[in-house]
N, C-alpha and C positions, 0 to 999 in steps of 0.2 A: 595367389590372385587369380580371377577368373579372366579369362580371353573368350572374345565373341568367335564362334564357328564361322567357317566360310559360309556364303551363300549356297543353299542346296538346290537352286532351281535348274542347275544343269543335268541333274538327276534324269529328268524326263528324256534326255536325248539317248539314254541308254537302253537296252533290253536284254533279256537273258540273265545269266548269273550275275553279271557286272552291275546290271540295274538292281538286282535283289541286294547285292552287298552294298551299293552305293545308298539304297534306301535306309538299311539297317544303320549305317554310319551317320544318315541324316536325322533319322529319330535320336540316336545318341547325342547328335550336336544340339538338337533342340532342348533335350533334357538337361544339359549342361547350361545352355543359355538360361532356362527357366530358374535353375538353381542359382544362378549368379544375379538375379534381379533383386531388387531391395523390396521392401515391405510396401504394399500397395499404396499406403497414403503418402510415402517418401517417393515412389516412382511417379506418381501422378504429378508432385511438386516439380520433380527434375523434367518430366516431359513437357510441362507447361512453361519451365524456365524460371529463373530468378525474377522476383518482383511480380509473379503472377498468382500469388496466394489468393485463393477463392473461398467462399463459403457456400454450402449447400444446406437446405431446409430438410431435416428429417424427423417426423413425428415430434414436433415441438421442440427440437434442439437445432443448433447449427452446427455443422462440423466442417472443420478445416481440411483442406485437400492435401495437406502433408503433415507428417510427424514432427515432433520436437526433436532434435538432435541431443541436446543436453539441458542442463539446469540453466544455462545463460540464454538459451533459445525462447523465443517468444513472438506473438503477434499481436498486433494492435487491431482493434475492430471499432470503426467510427459507427456510432449509434444514433447520436443526436438526440439522446435520450428518449429513443424509440419513435422519433417522429419521421424518420427515413429508413430507408431499407439498410441493414447493417453491410459494411463492406471493409476488407481488409486493407489497411493503409500503412505505408512506411512511416517512419518517424517524421521525415522530411513533410509527407503530405499530412500527418497530424498535425505537425506544428503551423501548416498553412492554414488549418481550420481554427486552430486554438488561439492563434495571433490575434484574431477578432475579438477575444474576451478579455474582460478587466482582470479576471482572477481566475487562475488555473491551480486546482486542487487535487493534487497526486495521492490518492489514498494508498498508500503502500501497503505491502505484507513485509512487516519489519524482518530484516535477515535474509531475505530472499534475494539472491546474487542476481537473478534476471531482472529483478524489480529495479534494484539499484544501478545496474547498467544503464537501464533504459531512462533512468531519471536524468542521467547525466547527458546522454544523447539528446533528450528533449530538452534540456535547459539550453544546450549549445545551439540547437537548430532554432528554438524561439529567439534566442538572443542575436542569431544572424539575421533574423526577419524582423526584428524591432529591438534597437539597443537598449532601451530604457526598461530594465526588469528590476524587480526586488524579489530575492530569495529568502523564504520565510521557513523557519524550522519549527516543528513540534519537538524536536530533538535537543533544543536548547531553550532554558527557561530565563523569563523575564529579568531575573536578578542578576544573570550574567552577561546582559546586553554589553555592558561596557568592556567586559573581557574580550567578548566576540568583536567588538570595535576596534580594541587594541591590537588584536592579531590580524584584522584586516589592514590595519595601519602599519604594520611591522613593528610595533612596539613590544611585543612579546612573541615568544616563540610557540611551535606547536605542541611542545610538552606542557608548558604553562596554559594554554588553551584547554587541554585535555583535562588537567587537574582542577585548575580554578573554574573552568567553565562547565566543569562536571560532565564532560561529554560520555555519551553513552558508550557502552564497552565495544561496539562494533563501528566505532567512529571512523577508525583507520581503513577499513575496508569498505564502508558502505557511504559516509559522509565526506571524508577527507576530500575526494575528488570534486565535489560539487563547491565544497567551500573554497578549495584552491582555484576553481574557475571564477568563483565570484569575486575573489581577491585580485586574480590577474586582471581581470576585466572591470574593476572597480564598481560592482554592483553592490548596493546595500544589503545587508543580511539582518534578518528580524529573528531574535531569540523570542518565540511566539508563546511559549507555554507557560502557565503558572507554577511557581516553586512546588516541587512534590511534598514538602512539609505542610505547606498550605492547603492542598488537597486532602492530606491525611486530616488536618484538623476539620474540614468540613464534612469529611467522610465519618469521623468520630462523634462530632457535636452537632451539626447541621450549619447552616449559613450564619445564624446569629453570632458564631465564634469569630466572624471576621470584624466585628465591632471591637475586639480585644486587640487587633492588630495595631500596630503604628502606622501613621500615614505613609510613610515609605513602604511596609510591607503591604498594606492594603492597596496600593498602586500596581502591586504585582499580579493582582486578582482583578479580572473584569469589575466595572463597576456594577453592570447591572447584568443579573442572572436571569435567565428565561426558564424558569422550571414548569413546563407545561405538561398536561395529560395528552400525548400525542402520539403519532407513529413512533417516534424516537424512544420515547418513554417505554412503549411497548416491547420495541426491539432490545432495549438494554435490559429490561426485566427478564424476558426470554433468555438472553444470552446468560445473565447471572445465575437463573434458576438451573442451568445445565452446567455450570462450572464450579468444579470442585474448589479452586481457590477463590471463588467469590461466593461461597457458602453452599452453593448446590441445593437442589431439592425444592428451591422456592421459598417464600415466606409464610409459615404457618402458624407463628406466634406472634402476640403484639411486638416482642422484643426483635425478631427476624423481620417484621414489617418495618419496623423504625430503622433498621439497618439497611435495609433494601432501599427507602426512600431517600436516607442519607447518602448511600452509595450512589444514587441517580443524581442527587444534587452536586456532589463531587464531578462526577462526569460532566454535568452541564456546566460548572464552573470551568472545566478545562476547555471545553467547546467555546463557551462565551469569551474566554480570555484569548485563545487563538483568534476568534473572529474580531474581537476588538483590536488586537495586535494588528491584524491586516488592515482593518478600517484606518488606524491611527498612522499606519505606514503610508499608506496612499494619501492622507492629508500631509504628512511631512516631505513626501516626494512626489509632488503634483505631476501628472502625466506617465507616471510609471505604472507598468502592471506588475502582478504578482504571481509567483510560482511558489505554492506553499505545499510542503512536505509533511504527511502526517499519515497515522494509521488509517486502514480504509474503514474501519467501523465509524470513523468521525464523519465521513463524506458519503459513503455509499447510500443511494436513494435519494442523494440532495438533502440529507437529513443533518443533524449534528452541527457541526461548525458551519456547514453551508446555509442552513435555516437562521442561524443567529447572526450570521454575516449579512444575509439579506434583510433581516429586521433593523440593522444599523444603516443600510443603503439599499434601499429596494430597487435602484436605478442599475445595479450594477450587473455585468453580463458575467456569470461565473460557470466555469466548465469543471467536471469532475472526471477523473480517470480512477477506474477500479479495476484492479487485479483480480484475476479469477484462475485459481488452479485447477487444471483440468484433471479429469479422472484418469484418463488414458492418453500419455505423452505419444503414443503411436497413432493415436486417432482423436487429436484434440477436438472437443465439442463444448458447448454451453447450452444451458437452458434459455429459450426464447424470452422467458419471464425476466431476465436480466437486462434485457434491451434498454428499458427506462430508467435503470438504476443509476446509468452515467453517460456522461458525453462520448467518453470512449471506454471500452474495455480493454484491458491486456491480459490475453491468455498467456498462462504462464506454466511450465513444467511443474509437477507437484512437488512439494518438500516429502522429505521421507517422514515416515510416521514418528512421532516423538517416543510413544510407547506402543507395544502390543497389545492386543485384548489380553486381560487377565494379568497385565504386568503391575507389579507394585510401583504406585506413584507416591507412596507417603514421603518418602525422602524429598522428592521434588517438591512436593506442595509445603513442606516445612520450610524448604530453602526459599519459595516465594514469599511465605509469611515472614521470615526472619529478614529477607529484604525490606519489607514494608516497615517492620518495627524498627529498623535501622535509620529510618527517616521520620521519626515522630513529629506530632504537633507539638510546637513551643509552648502552649496555652492550655490550661486546664480551668474553666469557669468555675467559680463556687457553686455547688449543687448542681452541676450540669450532669447529664446522663451520657455517658459515651458509648456509642455502638462498640461491640466486641471487636471488631477490626476495622480498618479502614480500607478503602478500595486500593486498587494498584495506583500508586503515588510517582512514578517516574523514577527519578534517580539516576544513576549513571550506568544502569543496565538496560539494554534493549528488552522490552516487555515481552514477558511469554503469556500467552492466553489472555491478553488485556485488550480491551475493546478501545 
């Protein structure tokens, strides 16, 4: 443990050999003091004091004045979609701003503990400021809404919720606290996502397969699908071309192009279903606001689910929170180009690399494909041409490399 040396100002009162010895000791003390100081970013934060987080602009980036201590540490930056100067805010200050919106979409990084921790803190802060909220989950699918309702009413236990509700495999650490908070405070909870097998159907056979569904099954997917050639499509196709688990390399043959287009339609079906779920929930519970949890790909840039919710109700005020994994946790920063992507950014500690350069990923890719095949389409229309593989279709595993 370091201890601070005594002040050395008294050295000036001495002269001769005594002064020389004291000067040597003083320089030694200064060296010890400097060795004890924390990294510059952390030191600046400590000098500023708690609650004094600030940003400085440097060469097109914004830099936080402190480092992150661990994977749970993070900082919210209120950007107002680039309409005002960005500033670091506490969870309470963020809630003060977001409580004025009708819908808040928290685009999470799945499995990141720092993100899930702040989701709970934000829910609590929003609820303290406005008691009427709905909690909406991508992580539960429409056909298990009754199971979720039974759990909230105390008619079933958590084990049944996990099994029959097909909860994601990170439910206990990531979503259990949120669902418990909703149950304890009697907040409605919406299972917003389309069933994974139905998304697999669309990814394999296209949207016409929906005509084969029973009326009940058809109600689990949004009535209207908005498949547009827009910025969201461009973003999805770019992601798909760079992902080994989504084909990789881009669509270079007619078969590959068909697969890519159907994959995008399946993605749109997920966004439209979540948007419709939020829209219908607000009709069912008039006067309530919605906090929706989803993967950040579905909401960043106010695209995906956000666009499709606005198509259903253009009057809605929708806020988006987008997490950003910083490159250097000791000097967190982000590109100024991200300011317009969200109402607020959450700067978070970077997750460990899943693989290092050159490492064999084939077994991982096979496991992802196997999970998709374990959730197959129930229908095969006569004469239909199926895409080789369906897109990521949910199920009970938190997605890896899934938009």
